[in-house]
N, C-alpha and C positions, 0 to 999 in steps of 0.2 A: 813755700816749700815746692820743690820740683824733683820728680823722679822721672828721668827720661833715659832713653837708650834702647839698645837691642838685646839686652841681657834677659835672663830668666830668673825669676824669684820662685823657688820651690818651697812650699809650705810643709813638706813632709807629712801630709795629711794622713797617710795610711797608719802611722803610729797613733794618732789621735782617734781615728775611726775605730781601730781595734780596742783602744782603751774605753771608748764610749760604749761599744757593744758589751764589753765585759762589765763595766760599771752599771749599765742599764739592767743587767741580769742579776747583779749581786748586792747592790746597795740602795738605800732609800734617801740619802741626802749627802751633801758635801762632807767628806771625812778628813782629808788631808789639809794642811795649812794652805797649800797652793789652791786647792779647790775652794776653800773658804774665802780666800782673797779674790779669786775670780768671781765667785758668787756675790760677794759684797759689792762689787762694782756695778751690779744690777739692782737698782732701787727696788725694794719690795720683793726680792727674789724668793723669799720664803713662801709667799702666797701666789707666785706666778708659775705657770707651766714652764718647764725647763728652757734653757737657752740653746736648744739644738743638740744637747748632749744626752738627753733622756729626761723626760718629764718627771719620772718618779725619783731619779737620783740627783737631779740638778747638777750633773757633771757638765761644766761649761768649757767649751773649746774656744780658743781665740780666733778672731778673724785674721786673715793674712795681712791686710793693710787696713788700719782704721785711723781716720783723721778726725779728731774731735775738737770742736771750737777753733778751727783753723780758718785762715783767710788766704785766698789766692793760691790754691793748690793746683799744680799741673802734674798729671800722670800721663806719660806719652811714650808710645813705642815699645814698652816692655811686655814680656810674656809672664803670666802668673799661672802657676800650676799647683795642683794638689793642695788646695787650701784646707786647713782643719775644719773651718766653719765658713761663714760668709767670706768672699774673696776680697772685695773692696767695699768698705763701709764708711763713707763720709757722714759724720754726725754733727749737727749744729754748726755747719760750716757756711761760709759766704765766699763764693768765687771758686767753684770747682770746675776744672776743664780736664776731661778724660778723652784722649784721642789716640786712635791707632793701637789700642791695647788688646792683646790676645789673652783670653782666660780659658783654661782647660782644666776641668775636674771630671773624674769618672762619673758616668751616669748613675752609678749605684752608691756614690759617696753621700752620706747623710747631711742634708741641709747645707750644701756648699754653693749657695747662691753666687751669681757672678758679681753684680754691682747692686748694693742696697743703699740708695740715697735716702737719708733719714733726717727730716727736719732741717733741710739746707736751703740756701738762697743762691740764685745766680749759678745754676749748674748747666753745663753743656757736655753731652756725651756724643762723640762722633766717631764713625769709622772703626768701631771695635768688633772683634769676633769673640762671642761668648758661647762656649760649648760646655754646658754643665747639666747635671741631672735634675736640678731644682730651678728656682727662679733665675732667669737670665739677667734681667734688669728689673728691680723692684723700687718703686717710689713710695716712701713711707712718710707719714706726717704725724707729728704730735704724739710720739711714743711717750714722752713726758711733756706736758703742756709748756709752750714757750710763748713769749709775747708777740713774736712775729711768725706769720704763716710761711710755709716753705714756698719757694719760687723756683720751679724747674723749667729751664728753657728746653726747646725741642730736642728730642733724642733722634739722631739721624744715623741710619746705616747706609753704606754705599755698596 
């Protein structure tokens, strides 16, 4: 899979952040069919603290780009803005190359990490600009145990 170019992908995060704030104040669990479908994608969500949408209500916001069980993903040159939740989330992938990507989320946007590499192998992140209010680049391992440990190559900024 390849996403390249000089375009901008806008996640329209403000709509999600507003809904998240409202839900956090008014509900205790997933209520709508869509919320239940999002929640069901997270193994054991009933017993886990929320997915960034609010621990008490389990309102789950989607990542802007999530690559799951993919091979040979190239993300290059694009600008990603206003993600509802984590911006780039490779999960259980092998061969991720992220180069020259610009990520911008408001500093007060809730849990809008830049790049969350999760249980992946052969990952290279180079020459990216990540301007977010939460984790810029986070390396995660074994959220759900796998047979092979993650293997992240050096992260380089110029």
